[in-house]
DRENPA-3360 file (N, C-alpha, C; in nm, 2 decimals, always signed):
BEGIN
1 = MADDRHDN = -2.56/+1.93/-1.40/-2.54/+1.90/-1.29/-2.37/+1.84/-1.29 ~ -2.36/+1.71/-1.31/-2.26/+1.63/-1.36/-2.13/+1.72/-1.49 ~ -2.01/+1.70/-1.46/-1.92/+1.78/-1.56/-1.86/+1.69/-1.64 ~ -1.81/+1.69/-1.78/-1.81/+1.65/-1.88/-1.64/+1.55/-1.82 ~ -1.61/+1.64/-1.75/-1.44/+1.58/-1.69/-1.46/+1.41/-1.63 ~ -1.60/+1.44/-1.53/-1.61/+1.34/-1.41/-1.67/+1.19/-1.51 ~ -1.79/+1.27/-1.63/-1.84/+1.18/-1.68/-1.73/+1.09/-1.82 ~ -1.63/+1.12/-1.81/-1.54/+1.03/-1.91/-1.40/+0.96/-1.84;
9 = ASEEMILT = -1.42/+1.00/-1.70/-1.32/+0.95/-1.62/-1.37/+0.83/-1.57 ~ -1.31/+0.73/-1.55/-1.28/+0.59/-1.47/-1.32/+0.64/-1.37 ~ -1.40/+0.54/-1.24/-1.38/+0.57/-1.13/-1.35/+0.49/-1.04 ~ -1.29/+0.46/-0.92/-1.26/+0.32/-0.84/-1.24/+0.40/-0.68 ~ -1.27/+0.30/-0.61/-1.28/+0.31/-0.48/-1.13/+0.30/-0.42 ~ -1.08/+0.42/-0.33/-0.95/+0.37/-0.25/-0.96/+0.37/-0.12 ~ -0.84/+0.32/-0.06/-0.83/+0.29/+0.11/-0.73/+0.41/+0.14 ~ -0.76/+0.51/+0.20/-0.66/+0.60/+0.25/-0.56/+0.57/+0.36;
17 = FTLDGEIF = -0.49/+0.52/+0.42/-0.40/+0.49/+0.51/-0.28/+0.61/+0.55 ~ -0.21/+0.60/+0.67/-0.13/+0.66/+0.72/-0.02/+0.62/+0.77 ~ +0.07/+0.64/+0.70/+0.26/+0.61/+0.69/+0.33/+0.73/+0.70 ~ +0.37/+0.72/+0.86/+0.49/+0.85/+0.90/+0.44/+0.97/+0.90 ~ +0.31/+0.97/+0.90/+0.26/+1.10/+0.91/+0.19/+1.15/+0.76 ~ +0.22/+1.05/+0.64/+0.19/+1.08/+0.51/+0.07/+0.98/+0.47 ~ -0.07/+1.07/+0.42/-0.13/+0.97/+0.36/-0.11/+0.89/+0.22 ~ -0.12/+0.80/+0.24/-0.11/+0.72/+0.13/-0.25/+0.63/+0.06;
25 = AIAVSHVN = -0.25/+0.59/-0.05/-0.44/+0.49/-0.08/-0.37/+0.38/-0.17 ~ -0.47/+0.29/-0.18/-0.44/+0.16/-0.23/-0.56/+0.14/-0.31 ~ -0.59/+0.08/-0.39/-0.74/+0.07/-0.46/-0.83/-0.05/-0.39 ~ -0.93/-0.01/-0.34/-1.02/-0.09/-0.25/-1.00/-0.26/-0.28 ~ -1.03/-0.26/-0.40/-1.04/-0.41/-0.51/-0.92/-0.46/-0.44 ~ -0.77/-0.46/-0.36/-0.67/-0.51/-0.37/-0.65/-0.54/-0.17 ~ -0.78/-0.48/-0.13/-0.77/-0.54/+0.02/-0.88/-0.61/+0.05 ~ -0.82/-0.71/+0.12/-0.92/-0.82/+0.16/-1.00/-0.81/+0.28;
33 = EILDPLPV = -0.92/-0.76/+0.36/-0.92/-0.77/+0.55/-0.88/-0.64/+0.57 ~ -0.89/-0.57/+0.71/-0.85/-0.46/+0.76/-0.85/-0.55/+0.91 ~ -0.70/-0.61/+1.01/-0.73/-0.62/+1.12/-0.66/-0.56/+1.22 ~ -0.66/-0.61/+1.37/-0.56/-0.51/+1.46/-0.42/-0.63/+1.48 ~ -0.34/-0.52/+1.47/-0.23/-0.60/+1.45/-0.20/-0.74/+1.55 ~ -0.17/-0.85/+1.47/-0.11/-1.00/+1.48/+0.01/-1.04/+1.52 ~ +0.04/-1.12/+1.61/+0.17/-1.22/+1.64/+0.23/-1.20/+1.51 ~ +0.40/-1.14/+1.53/+0.45/-1.15/+1.41/+0.56/-1.28/+1.39;
41 = TQAPCADP = +0.59/-1.39/+1.30/+0.69/-1.48/+1.33/+0.77/-1.43/+1.23 ~ +0.91/-1.36/+1.30/+1.04/-1.37/+1.21/+1.12/-1.45/+1.12 ~ +1.12/-1.45/+1.01/+1.15/-1.54/+0.90/+1.32/-1.53/+0.90 ~ +1.40/-1.61/+0.95/+1.51/-1.65/+0.95/+1.58/-1.61/+0.79 ~ +1.67/-1.50/+0.81/+1.75/-1.46/+0.66/+1.67/-1.39/+0.60 ~ +1.53/-1.37/+0.63/+1.43/-1.30/+0.55/+1.52/-1.19/+0.49 ~ +1.45/-1.12/+0.36/+1.49/-0.95/+0.31/+1.41/-0.87/+0.43 ~ +1.49/-0.76/+0.43/+1.40/-0.67/+0.56/+1.28/-0.58/+0.47;
49 = FAPGLINV = +1.25/-0.61/+0.34/+1.12/-0.57/+0.30/+1.02/-0.68/+0.33 ~ +1.03/-0.80/+0.38/+0.96/-0.91/+0.40/+0.97/-0.98/+0.54 ~ +1.01/-0.88/+0.65/+1.08/-1.01/+0.72/+0.99/-1.06/+0.85 ~ +0.87/-1.08/+0.81/+0.82/-1.19/+0.89/+0.70/-1.23/+0.82 ~ +0.63/-1.34/+0.87/+0.49/-1.40/+0.88/+0.39/-1.39/+0.99 ~ +0.27/-1.36/+0.93/+0.15/-1.37/+1.02/+0.06/-1.47/+0.96 ~ -0.03/-1.52/+1.03/-0.10/-1.61/+1.07/-0.26/-1.54/+1.04 ~ -0.34/-1.55/+0.88/-0.48/-1.47/+0.91/-0.55/-1.58/+0.86;
57 = RGAIVPLV = -0.64/-1.60/+0.99/-0.78/-1.70/+0.96/-0.69/-1.89/+0.90 ~ -0.57/-1.88/+0.96/-0.56/-2.00/+0.92/-0.42/-2.00/+0.78 ~ -0.45/-1.90/+0.73/-0.34/-1.90/+0.61/-0.20/-1.83/+0.67 ~ -0.09/-1.87/+0.60/+0.02/-1.78/+0.65/+0.08/-1.73/+0.53 ~ +0.08/-1.58/+0.60/+0.05/-1.45/+0.46/+0.22/-1.35/+0.52 ~ +0.32/-1.33/+0.41/+0.40/-1.27/+0.50/+0.37/-1.13/+0.50 ~ +0.43/-1.05/+0.64/+0.40/-0.95/+0.62/+0.53/-0.85/+0.59 ~ +0.46/-0.75/+0.47/+0.58/-0.69/+0.42/+0.62/-0.54/+0.51;
65 = DLRQRLGM = +0.73/-0.46/+0.49/+0.76/-0.35/+0.55/+0.76/-0.22/+0.43 ~ +0.61/-0.19/+0.40/+0.62/-0.08/+0.29/+0.70/+0.03/+0.33 ~ +0.72/+0.06/+0.47/+0.78/+0.18/+0.49/+0.96/+0.19/+0.47 ~ +1.01/+0.05/+0.49/+1.13/+0.00/+0.45/+1.12/+0.05/+0.27 ~ +1.04/-0.01/+0.22/+1.06/+0.03/+0.05/+1.06/+0.20/+0.02 ~ +1.00/+0.26/+0.11/+0.99/+0.39/+0.10/+1.08/+0.44/+0.19 ~ +1.15/+0.39/+0.22/+1.31/+0.50/+0.26/+1.22/+0.54/+0.45 ~ +1.13/+0.51/+0.52/+1.10/+0.53/+0.61/+1.10/+0.50/+0.78;
73 = PPVVVGES = +1.14/+0.58/+0.88/+1.16/+0.49/+1.02/+1.13/+0.37/+1.02 ~ +1.19/+0.27/+1.15/+1.07/+0.13/+1.16/+0.93/+0.19/+1.21 ~ +0.88/+0.11/+1.22/+0.72/+0.10/+1.26/+0.70/+0.10/+1.41 ~ +0.63/+0.19/+1.46/+0.65/+0.16/+1.61/+0.49/+0.11/+1.62 ~ +0.38/+0.01/+1.65/+0.28/-0.04/+1.66/+0.23/+0.05/+1.78 ~ +0.09/+0.10/+1.75/+0.05/+0.19/+1.86/-0.09/+0.18/+1.84 ~ -0.20/+0.23/+1.94/-0.31/+0.18/+1.93/-0.40/+0.16/+1.81 ~ -0.34/+0.30/+1.72/-0.44/+0.27/+1.55/-0.38/+0.21/+1.44;
81 = SRVLVLDL = -0.29/+0.15/+1.49/-0.20/+0.05/+1.38/-0.26/-0.02/+1.31 ~ -0.34/-0.09/+1.19/-0.42/-0.20/+1.15/-0.34/-0.26/+1.03 ~ -0.31/-0.39/+0.98/-0.30/-0.45/+0.94/-0.37/-0.45/+0.80 ~ -0.31/-0.44/+0.69/-0.39/-0.49/+0.56/-0.38/-0.57/+0.51 ~ -0.46/-0.66/+0.50/-0.41/-0.79/+0.40/-0.49/-0.74/+0.26 ~ -0.42/-0.73/+0.20/-0.37/-0.76/+0.03/-0.44/-0.87/-0.04 ~ -0.51/-0.85/-0.16/-0.49/-0.99/-0.25/-0.42/-0.88/-0.38 ~ -0.31/-0.92/-0.41/-0.26/-0.86/-0.54/-0.22/-0.99/-0.66;
89 = TVGGEATK = -0.15/-0.92/-0.78/-0.10/-1.06/-0.87/+0.07/-0.96/-0.84 ~ +0.17/-1.03/-0.79/+0.30/-1.08/-0.82/+0.33/-1.16/-0.91 ~ +0.42/-1.12/-1.03/+0.51/-1.19/-1.06/+0.37/-1.28/-1.11 ~ +0.31/-1.25/-1.20/+0.17/-1.32/-1.26/+0.14/-1.42/-1.19 ~ +0.13/-1.44/-1.02/+0.08/-1.50/-0.97/+0.00/-1.41/-0.81 ~ -0.16/-1.50/-0.82/-0.25/-1.40/-0.67/-0.15/-1.47/-0.60 ~ -0.15/-1.34/-0.51/-0.09/-1.35/-0.37/-0.13/-1.29/-0.26 ~ -0.12/-1.30/-0.14/-0.20/-1.28/+0.00/-0.05/-1.19/+0.04;
97 = VAMLADDV = -0.05/-1.09/+0.08/+0.02/-1.01/+0.17/-0.05/-0.90/+0.26 ~ +0.03/-0.93/+0.35/-0.01/-0.78/+0.46/+0.06/-0.69/+0.48 ~ +0.01/-0.60/+0.55/+0.09/-0.43/+0.56/+0.08/-0.38/+0.64 ~ +0.16/-0.33/+0.75/+0.13/-0.27/+0.88/+0.12/-0.08/+0.85 ~ -0.01/-0.04/+0.89/+0.01/+0.09/+0.87/-0.04/+0.14/+1.02 ~ +0.00/+0.29/+0.98/-0.02/+0.35/+1.08/-0.11/+0.38/+1.18 ~ -0.27/+0.37/+1.07/-0.35/+0.41/+1.05/-0.47/+0.41/+0.94 ~ -0.58/+0.38/+0.95/-0.64/+0.37/+0.82/-0.72/+0.44/+0.88;
105 = DDIADISS = -0.77/+0.56/+0.75/-0.88/+0.64/+0.74/-0.95/+0.67/+0.66 ~ -1.03/+0.58/+0.54/-1.10/+0.65/+0.50/-1.12/+0.61/+0.33 ~ -1.26/+0.55/+0.30/-1.25/+0.49/+0.14/-1.33/+0.64/+0.09 ~ -1.25/+0.64/-0.04/-1.33/+0.76/-0.08/-1.29/+0.69/-0.25 ~ -1.39/+0.82/-0.35/-1.37/+0.74/-0.44/-1.32/+0.86/-0.52 ~ -1.22/+0.82/-0.63/-1.13/+0.91/-0.72/-1.17/+0.85/-0.90 ~ -1.15/+0.96/-0.93/-1.17/+0.94/-1.08/-0.99/+0.92/-1.14 ~ -1.00/+0.87/-1.29/-0.87/+0.91/-1.32/-0.83/+1.08/-1.32;
113 = AELEPVPE = -0.91/+1.15/-1.36/-0.89/+1.24/-1.39/-0.84/+1.34/-1.31 ~ -0.94/+1.31/-1.16/-0.81/+1.39/-1.04/-0.68/+1.31/-0.97 ~ -0.63/+1.21/-1.03/-0.50/+1.18/-1.04/-0.41/+1.22/-1.14 ~ -0.32/+1.31/-1.06/-0.20/+1.37/-1.14/-0.08/+1.30/-1.12 ~ +0.02/+1.24/-1.24/+0.16/+1.26/-1.22/+0.21/+1.29/-1.13 ~ +0.32/+1.20/-1.08/+0.43/+1.26/-0.96/+0.53/+1.28/-1.01 ~ +0.53/+1.42/-0.97/+0.67/+1.50/-1.04/+0.82/+1.42/-0.97 ~ +0.88/+1.41/-1.09/+1.04/+1.35/-1.04/+1.13/+1.41/-0.94;
121 = LGVRWPVS = +1.11/+1.55/-0.95/+1.16/+1.60/-0.82/+1.10/+1.66/-0.71 ~ +1.12/+1.63/-0.59/+1.08/+1.71/-0.51/+1.02/+1.56/-0.45 ~ +1.05/+1.46/-0.48/+0.93/+1.33/-0.43/+1.03/+1.25/-0.33 ~ +1.02/+1.20/-0.21/+1.09/+1.15/-0.13/+1.13/+1.01/-0.15 ~ +0.98/+0.92/-0.21/+0.98/+0.83/-0.28/+0.98/+0.76/-0.40 ~ +1.03/+0.60/-0.42/+1.04/+0.61/-0.54/+0.90/+0.63/-0.68 ~ +0.93/+0.70/-0.76/+0.83/+0.71/-0.81/+0.79/+0.59/-0.89 ~ +0.83/+0.48/-0.93/+0.77/+0.38/-0.98/+0.69/+0.33/-0.89;
129 = LIRGVTKK = +0.67/+0.34/-0.78/+0.59/+0.25/-0.70/+0.47/+0.39/-0.68 ~ +0.45/+0.46/-0.70/+0.35/+0.55/-0.68/+0.22/+0.60/-0.85 ~ +0.13/+0.54/-0.87/+0.06/+0.57/-0.98/+0.03/+0.72/-0.99 ~ +0.05/+0.81/-0.89/-0.03/+0.93/-0.88/-0.02/+0.99/-0.77 ~ -0.09/+1.11/-0.75/-0.12/+1.21/-0.62/-0.25/+1.25/-0.65 ~ -0.33/+1.27/-0.53/-0.49/+1.39/-0.56/-0.46/+1.42/-0.43 ~ -0.58/+1.52/-0.44/-0.61/+1.59/-0.27/-0.73/+1.56/-0.26 ~ -0.77/+1.51/-0.11/-0.89/+1.51/-0.05/-0.95/+1.56/+0.03;
137 = DGVLVIVL = -1.01/+1.69/+0.09/-1.04/+1.77/+0.18/-0.91/+1.86/+0.19 ~ -0.82/+1.85/+0.12/-0.71/+2.00/+0.09/-0.60/+1.89/+0.15 ~ -0.61/+1.79/+0.14/-0.43/+1.70/+0.15/-0.41/+1.63/+0.05 ~ -0.30/+1.63/+0.05/-0.22/+1.57/-0.03/-0.22/+1.40/-0.04 ~ -0.27/+1.31/-0.09/-0.30/+1.16/-0.12/-0.20/+1.10/-0.21 ~ -0.13/+1.04/-0.17/-0.04/+0.94/-0.26/-0.11/+0.82/-0.30 ~ -0.12/+0.79/-0.41/-0.19/+0.66/-0.44/-0.07/+0.55/-0.56 ~ -0.04/+0.45/-0.41/+0.05/+0.36/-0.48/-0.01/+0.27/-0.55;
145 = DAEAAFAP = +0.10/+0.22/-0.65/+0.06/+0.14/-0.76/+0.13/-0.03/-0.71 ~ -0.02/-0.06/-0.66/+0.01/-0.22/-0.57/+0.10/-0.31/-0.61 ~ +0.09/-0.30/-0.75/+0.18/-0.44/-0.80/+0.33/-0.42/-0.76 ~ +0.39/-0.29/-0.82/+0.46/-0.24/-0.78/+0.52/-0.22/-0.62 ~ +0.42/-0.18/-0.61/+0.49/-0.15/-0.43/+0.54/-0.26/-0.34 ~ +0.44/-0.38/-0.39/+0.46/-0.51/-0.33/+0.53/-0.61/-0.41 ~ +0.59/-0.58/-0.52/+0.68/-0.68/-0.60/+0.77/-0.68/-0.54 ~ +0.83/-0.84/-0.54/+1.01/-0.87/-0.47/+1.05/-0.76/-0.58;
153 = TSSQSQKN = +1.20/-0.72/-0.51/+1.30/-0.68/-0.60/+1.34/-0.77/-0.65 ~ +1.44/-0.77/-0.76/+1.49/-0.80/-0.82/+1.62/-0.93/-0.76 ~ +1.69/-0.90/-0.64/+1.77/-0.94/-0.57/+1.71/-1.07/-0.48 ~ +1.56/-1.02/-0.46/+1.44/-1.12/-0.38/+1.45/-1.25/-0.48 ~ +1.41/-1.19/-0.58/+1.35/-1.33/-0.70/+1.48/-1.40/-0.74 ~ +1.56/-1.32/-0.76/+1.70/-1.44/-0.79/+1.75/-1.54/-0.66 ~ +1.68/-1.51/-0.54/+1.74/-1.57/-0.42/+1.66/-1.72/-0.47 ~ +1.57/-1.75/-0.54/+1.47/-1.91/-0.53/+1.58/-1.98/-0.61;
% end
């Protein structure tokens, strides 16, 4: 019943979400919780990638704008918008960050055999932020490299 490709491939669960009409995914292991949009405190002189802070159950968490890093238009918060609170390792340190998604779609299993490399040509996002692409129900899903996608840029690191 199971094919050999499936038996030899490692499986992981991903959470799919929408940004600007495109379906992205991140490993469920990085997702701490999913919340309705929260009030944002703008950080003075903040980098456009991390423009504000939110209060998540008493913890101050940077709200990053993944759309900015992907070259998408600014977010418009809607009824289906959700905040993904993520646990990541950034610069070798365990870090909690949040991001706003237009919509949270589904949790799915993917195997490493299903993940295809991103073609260098024809992709409008930085390839360094993407682990690969797959298809779910005939729809292209862009699987993010969470550490790369949410890492500070070199100019942000040098500000410290």
